[in-house]
N, C-alpha and C positions, 0 to 999 in steps of 0.2 A: 313449206315444208316444216307439223312438228312434226319429231318422235316420240308421241305420247299415243296412252292407250284410253280411250272412254271406259273406263273398268268403271261399269252403273252395277249398284247391291241390288242383288234378287227382287224382283216385284214382288215373289209373293212376299218378301219381309217390309218393304218398303213399298207400296201399291202404287200407282197412277190414281192422281185425284186432282182435277183444275183449279182446287182452293184449299187446299192441305197438304204438306208434308208428313205423314202416315208411315210409324214404325211398328212392326206386329210383335216381334219379341224380340226381347236382346239378346246383343254379339257380340263377345268381347271384339272381334273384328275389327266393328264397324263402329265400335262406341267413343275412337277419339273423335271421326269423321263427325259423329252423332251431334258430337259438341260444340262444334259450328256450325252445324245444320237446324242445329234447336235453339241456336240463340236468340234469349230477347234483347231487344234495346229500344231506346229513343234517340238517339243521338248526342243526349247527355250521360244515361245511365245504361251499360251492358253488362248479360248476365250469358255465361257458356251454358250451354244446355248438359249442363251435369242434372243426378238426379238431388231430390229432394235432402231423400237421404247420405249425402258427401260420399260416399263410398258404392260404388269404385268411379275412379275419375282417372282421365288422363291430362287435362289440361286447366281444372277449373279456374274459374276468373271471375271475379267482377269490375269493371272498368269504369272509369271519371272518363268524359271530353277531357283535358287538357290538363288533370291532375297527376306532377309527374313529379320526379327525384332527376337531380345535377349531380354530374361526377364528373370530377378531371380527366380530357379526355391524353391520353397521353400518348405521344405519339414515340417508336422506336428511332428517328431522329428527327432533330424540329427543325423548323423554316419559317420562320415570318408569314403573318397570315396564318396561320390554318389553326380549323376551328382550336375550340380551346376548353370549351363548357358540353356534356353532351347532355340529353335529357335522355329520359326513361318515364310512360306512362307505369305509373304502380296498380299492382294487383291490391286493389283493396279489400276490407277487408268484407266477407262474403255473406250474406243476411239472408238467404237463400237454405240455409238450412235446418231440415228439421228429419232429425233421427227418429226412428220408431222400432220400440220394442215391445215385442205380444210376449207374452211368459218368460220373461227376462232375456228375451230375444232376438238382434237385430236381425231387418229389413238389410239383406243384404244379395243381389240381385244372383252376382256368378255363382254362387250356391241357392238361391233358395228355389223350391219347389213352386215354377210359376207359372200361372193360367189365365188363360184371358190376359193378355197384354197389350195393349195399347198406347203410345203415346203418339201426339198429334200437335204442326203446329199451322193454326187458322188464321191463315193472312186475311178474312173480312172482321175474324171475331180480334184479332190481336193477340191472340189469346194460349198457351204451352197447355193442353190439357195432355194427362196420362191418368191412364185406370188398369188397374190388375187382380188378380185374387190370387190370395201369397199360403201356399199350403206350412201352416208353421211349424217348424218341428216337433211341437205335443199334436200335429194331427186338423188343429183347431180351422178352420177358413176362415182369410180376413181380407175383406174384402178394400181396397186402398185407389183413393181416385184424388188426384189432385187438379188447381189450374191455377196458376200463375199469370201475372204482366210486369210490361213497367210500363206506364203513362206515357200515352201522349198529350193525352188535356194536363196533366198533371208532372209537367215534367219530374220533378223531385221522387217522385213515389213508385214504387213496387207494391205487390203483396201477392200472397199465393190462400187458396182455400186449400184446406191439405182434412181427408175425411175419410175414416176409419169406423170399419164395424166387421166385428165379429160374430161368430155364429155357435159360441158359444161364451160363458162367461170367461175371463180371462185380467191379468191385471196387465195392462197398454198403458205404457209410458210413450210424451212425446217431449223431445229434445229442443227447444225451438235455437238456432247461437247466427251469432254475429262470427266470425271466422278469422283472422287477420292472416292469409293465406302469405303475405308477403314477406315476413319475415318471421314463418313457420318452417322455412325450408329456402337451403341454396336453389336461384332461379336455373346455376349453370351446371346444375348435372346432367349428364348427357342422355338426350334423349334423341329419337328418329336421325344418325346424323354425328350428333354432338353438338361439341363447339363452330365445327366445323363451313357451317352454315352462319354466313353474316347477316341469312334476315330476319334471325331469329332476334330475341332479346336475351341480354347482358344481365350478368346479377352483379350486385351490387356489393357486396363484401362484408356490409356493415348494418345494423337497423336502419330504416328506414323512417317508421310509421311510430312516433310516441304520445304517448296519450299523455295529454294535459286536461282534459276534464271527462268529466263522471256523474252520468245521475240515472237513478232507479226509482221507479215508483211504482208500484204496482205491479202489473206486468209488463211493464218497458221501459228497454236499455236506450240509452246515449252516450256515445263516446264522443270525444273530440282530440285531434290528435295534428301532431305539426312534424312535418318529415323534418329530416333534419338537414341537407343541404336548400332547396329548392324554398322551406321555411313556408311553404305551402301551409295550408289549413282544414281540414275533412272535418263535418260532426256526421255519424253514421247512426242510424237509430232505429231502436224494433218494438214493433206494439202488439198485444194479442187480445182476439174474444173466440172464447172458447164456448162450443154451442154441446151441453148433453144432459141427458136424462139420468146421465151412470154419475157416480159419488165423484169428487173428482180434489185434487187440492195444487197446490201449484209455492217453487219456491227457483229463487232468481241467486244468481251467483255472474261474480266478475272476475274478469283478469285486466290485461292488458291486451293480451291477444284472444280471450277469449270471452264473451257474454252467452250466459247461458239463463232459457225461462223455462224450468221441467216444471211438467203437467203429468202427473201419474191418478189414471184414473182406474175407477171398479170396474171395468169395462159387463157392461148387459149383454147376453144374447140377443143380436139384434136393433139393439138401440144406438144409432148412426153417434161419431164422438167429431163433432168438426171445427177442427181450430183455422181460424183466420190470422194470417197473419199481412202489416200492412210495414212497408218498412222504406228512410228513408235517404236520402245523401244529402248534402250540401258543401259546397269548395270556398275556396276564396283564397287570395294570393297577398292577403293583404289581412286580414279580417281577423280580430281573435278566434280563437277554437271555441270558445265561451258564446261566443255571441253564434255560431253556427251550430251549439247545442240549442241554442234558445231555439232557431233558427225550424230546426228539425221536430222540436216537441211542438208545434205551434202548423208543420206536417201531419203529423203522426195525429194531433185533436182532429185536424179536416178529416183525415184518412177515415178515420175507426166513425165520425161523426157522419160522416157519408154512405161509409161499405165497404163492399168486392161491388155487388151488386150496380154500385152507382160508376165505380169505374169499370166496369164491362160494359157498362149503358156506353157511359162516352167515348168510350173507345173501339166500340163499333162504330157509331155516329161520324167517330174524325175519319176510321177507314173508309164509310162511306164515302163521303168528301174526295176521299183522296184516291179511290179505285175509279169515280165516277171520269176525276183529271188525267187518269195515268193507265187506265187497263186497255195494255194490248192483246187484241184474241186474235187468232190465228187459225184457221179452219182448215186442222191438221193432228196430225194424231193430238190422243188427249198427255200425253208426256210431257213432248213439246211445251203445251197451255202449263202444265205445270210447272215442269221449270221457266220459265219468263217470268211465272206470277214468283215462284217465290227469288229470285231473282229484284226482281224490283220491289218487291216486299225488304229487303234485305240495301237498297236503296237506301228508302224508308226507316227503318229503321238507323241504318250510320247518320242521316239528317235533320231528321226531323227535328228534333231539339239542341242541335248543335247551333247555339250562340251565343255570339263572342267566345268564338274555338271555329276548327277548320275540323277534317273529316280525315281520321286518320285514315292509313293504309288501308289496316284492317278492321277499318269499325270499330266499333266495340265488341270484337265478338276474340279478339287474342293480346299476349303481348309483339306477337314479332312485328320487324323495323319500327320497335322500343314504341311503338304509340304514335308517332310522327306525319304530317302531315308535307305532300308532294304535289309536284306538278298534276296527281292525278285527278287533285278536285276541279281543275280548271278545265281540261283538257276533257274527261272521261263523267264524271261527275256530273256536271253544271249543266248541259246541255240533256237532259231527265231535265234538271228541275227547274231551268227557264222555261221550259213551255210544259211543268207542270206544275211547279211549287216556286212562283217568283219568291215571294216573299225570302223563302230559302239564300237563293240564291244571291238578294239583293244584302244580305247578312254575311255569308261567307264571304263577298266582296269586302263589304267593310272589316271587316278580319284580318284580310291581304291588306289595306289599309291600313291598319293598327297597326302592322310591321312595319311602314314607312319607313319613321324615323332610323331603326337598328336598319333597315335595308341601305340607307343613307350611310348610316355608318360601317355598312360592312361592304359598300361600295369602298368611301377611303382608305380603310386596312388592306385595299389591295391596290390602292394607288389610282384609281380611278372614282370620276365624277359619276353624278345621280347617282339609281339608287341598285344595291342588289340583292333580289329577295335569294334566301337559303334556299336550298335544295331540299333541305331535311330539318326539321323543326318541330316545334309544340310551342314554345316561350316568341318566339323570332327569331333568336341568333340561329347563326349556322350550327348543326348538332351533326356533319359530316365531315365521320376521319380519313374518308377517301378521296382528296379534293379530285382526282385523275376523275371520276365518276360521279363529280357531286360537286362541289364548287364551281370546278368546270363547264355544268350544265347550266353556261348562263340562260338559256330558251326561258326559263321559268319566268325570265320576264316579261317575254314575250307570248308566253303563253295567259300570263296575267292579263297583261292587253285585250291579247285572241279574246276571250272568256269578258271582258267588260262590254267589248265591242260589240261580241252575241249575247249580251243581255240587250242590249240598247237596241241593237235591232231586232229580235224577237221581242221586248217590250215596248219598244218605240217611249219607252222612258230617257228621254234625257237630263231629268233631272239628276241622275244619276254621274253625270260628266261633272257636274257644278258642282257634287257633295263629294266623290272623293276622284273619279277616272281623270280627270282631267290633271291632278295632280300626280298619278300615278304616270301615266302617260307623260307626262312633261320629263318626269324621272327616270322613266327605262328609257324613254328616246336619249335625253343623256347620254346614256352610258353607252347606249350603242355606240354614238359620236366617238364616243372617247374612247371605247374601247378600241373600232377602228379604224381603218387609212384610206388613202385613196393612194391607188399607186400614181405614182411618178411617170411611166410610160402610158396608159390606156387610162387614167384620169377613176375607172371601176374602182370601187367599194371595196372591200375584205376585211375578214375580222378573222384571226389566226387565234389558235391555242384553245379550242373550245372544245367541248364534248355533246353530240347530238343525246336524242334517244336512244341513241343504240351504246350499251353502256362496254358490246366487246370492243371499240373501239373508237381509240377516246385522246383528246388533245391534239386535236386538227387543225388542219388548216381552212376555213371555209367551209365545216360540215352547210352540206345546201337547208333539212330542213333549218338551221338557225339564221342562215340569211335569207332564205326567205320568210322565216315567222321575224323575225326581226324588221324585215321589207313590209312587211304588213303593221307590225307595230309603230314602225317612222312615219309611213303615208298616214297613220289613224293617228298621230297626235298633230301631226297638221293639220288633218282636217278638225279637230277636233278644236285646237289653240283654232284657229282661224272664227271657227264659227262661233265660239264663246267671245270672238273679240267685237265681230258685229252683232251679232244676238243676243247676247248677255255679257254687253259692258260690267256690270256690277259684278259680277262674276271672274270674270278675267283680270277684272284688276284685283281683285281678293287671292286669283290665281297666280297672280305677277308676284304677290306680294308674297304669298308663302315658300314659295320656289323664288325668285328672282327671276325669272324668265326674260329672257331678252330676246327683240324680234330678228333682232340674226340667228340665233339660234333654228329658229323654227326653219330659215334658209337653208341653216345647213344643215339637219334632217333631209330635208326637200333633197336637197342634192345626194343625203347619203343615199337615199330609201332608191332616188330616180337610178344614182349609177354601183348598184350593189351587184357584188360581181354572183350569179348563178353557175355553177359549175355543170357542166355542159360537155357530152364525149358526142364530136360531130359524125364519130363514124360509127359508135354503134348505135347512136339519136338515142342517146339514155341521159340521166340528170348521174354524176358519179357521186357517190353517197358526201367523199370530202375531193378535195386537190391530188387526195394521193391514193387513192383507195384503191383505182382499178390497176395501180402497181403490183397490187399486195398478189401472192399468191391462192388460188382460192382451200378453202382448210377441206382435207380428205373427211367427208361425210361416208363416204362408204365404207369407209375403214374407221371408224369413232363406233364403238361399241354402244346398242342402245341404253346402255346402262351409267354411258357416261356422261349423258344429261339431266340437268343441266351442266354447260362444260366449265361454269362458276365453281362448281364443287368439285372438279377434276383434271384442271389444266388452271398453271398460274397464267398471273392475268398474262402478262408479256410473251406466251403461246400464245394467248388466243389473241393480242393487239397484232401480232405478224399474218393473220389473214384476212381472206374477205371472209367474214363469217358475220353473223347479225344476229343479236342474241332476242332485240325486237325489230316490229317496223319503223322505218328511219324514214327514207324519202318516201315512202309509201304514205306513210302518217300524210305525209306535207300535201300529195297528192289531196290525200284525206279533206285536210281541213282547209285547204284552201282551193278546192274543187276545181273554182272558176275560172282557173288561173293558166288552167296546161286543154287541151283537148282529148279527145277519149285516144288519138291513136298515140296519145304521151304517152298517157296513160300506164297502154295495152302497152307498150316496151319497156317501162319500167318497171311492170310486176313481174312481165316475165323475167326481167333480168333478177330481182330481190327474191323474188318467192322460194327457189333452190335457196338462196343461200341463208333463210330466216329459218333459225332455230325454236322460235317459240320460249324459248328459253325463260321470256317476262311475258305475265298472263296479258301486259296490255298490248302482243302485239294478233292476237287470233285475231278479235273483231273487230280492229282496223282492216287486216287483210283479207277478212270478210267482207265489209265495206266497197272496197275496189272491184273488187273480183264481181261481185253484183252488177256494179258499173261498167265490167267494162264487159262481159255476158259470161262471163265464169261458174255459170250455174251448180257446177258440182261441187269447185273450191269454193265458191259462194257457200255453203251451205253445209260442205266438211271443216270450214274458219269458224260459222255460224255454232256450229254443235260444239268444236269444244269450248269456246267460248261460254254457249248457254248449259254446257255440263261441268266447268270448270273444279267447281265444290263440291255439287253434286254428285260427279263421278272421280273423284281425286287429279281432274286431268294433269294436275303439277306436282301431285303427290306428299304436298304439303296441305291440305286441308284442315288439320289438326291444327295447326296454328294459327286459322280464322278465316274469313271470308274473304274474297280476292275482289275489294270496294269497284277495283276501278274498272275491272272485265264486268262485274254485274250492271256498271253502266254502260260499258261497251256492248253489253247484248244489246239496249233499248237504240244504242247507234245504229246495230248492226238491222236490228228491225229499220228504224225510221229512215233512218240518210242512204242504208244500202236496198233492202227489198220494198221499201214504198218509195225510196231514190228524191227522199227530201232535201232541197239547195234552198237558204237561206239565209244569205248573203246578204246586204243594203238594206236590209227593212225588205225584200220583196218574198214570199213565200213560193217555189217549185218545186212542181212535181214531178219525175219524171220514173214509173215504179219499173221494177223487176222480180215480180214477184215470183217465188220460185213453183216449178210445176206440179211437186209433188201439193202443194198447197189449194187449198179451192180459193178461200180469202184471207181478207188479213183485215180487220178496224181500230181506230184508236182514235183518242180523240188527243186538241192539241192549244192551247192556250198564247192566242198572238195577238199583238196591239189590244188590246181587250179584247177580244172576241174568244167565243170559245166556238172549237170550230171539229166538227166530224166528220173525219175519212172513211170509209168505207171500199176496202179495194179486188177486186177479181182479176179475173184474167180480161175477162171484155172489157169491165168500166172502170171507172172513178168517180163514187158519190162524194158529193162534200158540202155538208151544210152546216151554215149555222146555227148556233144553239143556243146563244146570248150574242147580246151586242150590235153593231152596225153592218150593214154588206163589208165584202171583202174580195180585193181581184186575189184570182190566185192561178199561176200560170201551169196548164196542164202538158206538157212533151208540147211546149209552144201556143198553144194555145192562150189564151187569156177569157178568164170566165168571173163570173160575177156573181160570189154566194152570199145569202142574207138567206135570215130565217122563215122559217116554212117554205123554201124556196131550193132545195136541192140543186146544184148542180152535177150535170151528167156526163160522162165525157169518155164515150168509146175509147177502148185501149189494143183492138187490134190493131188497126193500120199504123204505121209509121207516118210522124211528123218531119217534114222537109226542117234538117236544121238539126235532129234526133232521131237517128237511124240505129234500130236495137240490132248492138253484136249477137253475132252468134258465139256457144264454146266453142268451137270449131271456131272463130278468128278471132277470140280473142290466145287461143293456140301457145295456153302458161305451161306446157310440158312439153315444149319443144326446145328454149332455148337456156344454154347451157354458159352457163359464169363464166369467162376467163378473165387471168391476168398473169401474169410474167412467166409464169411456175407453169400455168397448164392448170388442171385437176390434180390435187395432188393424191399419188400413189396412182 
């Protein structure tokens, strides 16, 4: 269940288009949402979809991945080992502002008489377009067009082409600005529920950005900043080219929080005025701001030399290549196709140039969740990247490896051996101030190990294991063995005092998801260590030197994995979420008003913790990630039990529920949950899209399509398909990169057509039939028949609406 509404904007304002998001008129009602939906970025830099004129805006922002301020975490009651230092992404100076004045009157959309308005984000061009006709107060007609991009090819570069034409002579002013919003107003002013929403970012209470260097030349301004606490440095600059046959002059002014280049033009009727603005950002943890100012200057020199057209062309080339590897086409309603491509485009914008950083939960579209990196990346985003942009996956895993020393220190701080990766972080230090739903989520270790295994299975690239994977696997395996214990009575291995993915149930014993994922982590650590010892002895010696690995440790890991306790209730035939979950009373869903969701904003945690109620899929997620370890009947029983208990208060849930529902034949449920995931932001399902894109959910959309409806399974280096195409869709097409082959997959209800478009022949399992796929030799597999061992469950067989969860108190109320 998800007590949410699909709140799609009206189609006459936001029409469907397979390759663009379009806005046909300005409305205050959708303005904040549109700032998120029209955000642009490249994984290093992101700018929200505010108007060039700077006003009106709801949550304006420019964000640089990893550029953050630190602050002391103040606990009401201190305890040993609590996280001490918070980290928050900085709202960086905004260089996308160009204010327009005609006859000394500003263009201000809420009060302006505007016709022929259109704004669109084109997924093939990577450019945000806008055009409008403004009837100025003087009666003059002003045509305004703009094109804005942040370059995928050139990591530090953004540009705006802004053009104005008047129908009668008039004084025109263009004020191009770089504005420090971070220190302009307190970020803790109440909005959309105020400070009670823990998902939103905090304010700092002091100045954050301090100007250290400043450079002006002609139409160029560059400023170097240093943050107050984290001591990070920033260089931000802008430069301009004005093209017009009308007379003009320019002036430049600068202060610590506002740099301006103001163009005053005696505009002539029908003569275009085109201002091209180039902007750049450079950051560092250690380099002086003066050096970043120099770098910014060189970047602006190159951008101006090449021009806007060259940036636009390179953007199109980059995206042509991306869509060739990533596009998922559904033969169904156009609005579905539009939403799919928007979600995939958001993944690219969050990850493309995330080099030496992670991926924030909101990408670079907002400041919520402080800009932290979570497990979202490994579980929800990396599957898509591994099959489409493996270079990015490898970089992200390298970034996790760079945190390993800090993770070792964190484990020692908690009196444990091995390494404990931070639940939420920017700089590698744990920044979760609420340990019950933060530090206690030890499964982050297993999630990272899982991502390493999936990358190696999909890419066939075992060099990653010798580079970094082996070391992470050793230290995470050590953590599990130290954290858990063997029962003296049964010799089973137990893990106590942890929190699983469901944050409405915290600090429990033997969370099923955690134990299952830890078991996979331990088995893989054993496999890799033995493989390295036998096949890569030099690398193994390096691993022993780096970690102090002993042979007897490997035996201990195997013993813990083989004896791992997995909770199971024989009477119900299901996996309890933890050893005591089924002893609790079931939450009174019937008596809970719709406006009391999400529960975390309306009930004290202790109230929630006492009941069987889930924020997000927990056991169900384990069944999806470890799908080969459970049969169809088991998956159906578990899904039937947990589906009515899952509120979907987390955006990470709907996509997972869709995948399992598709697998067990519950097509209506699968499509319902897929729609929630697909429209999480476009229809504001969670009610907080104004705070930024739900990046994990965008990754989950791809997972629901490929793992759910296409039925992909990819464990242990084997590719298997068991398609479950919805009856309302006529077909589905998508590419995959697997073991250095490029594979094209086309599904209909009658057959699966697979073809290698690049690389050597490949064996693929389609519903139990092994087919060889090669260049120019597509394999066609009929899907209408059932294959032994692969029966097609029906929605009636799934029976997902027939079960009633029970607890010691029955249904509350």
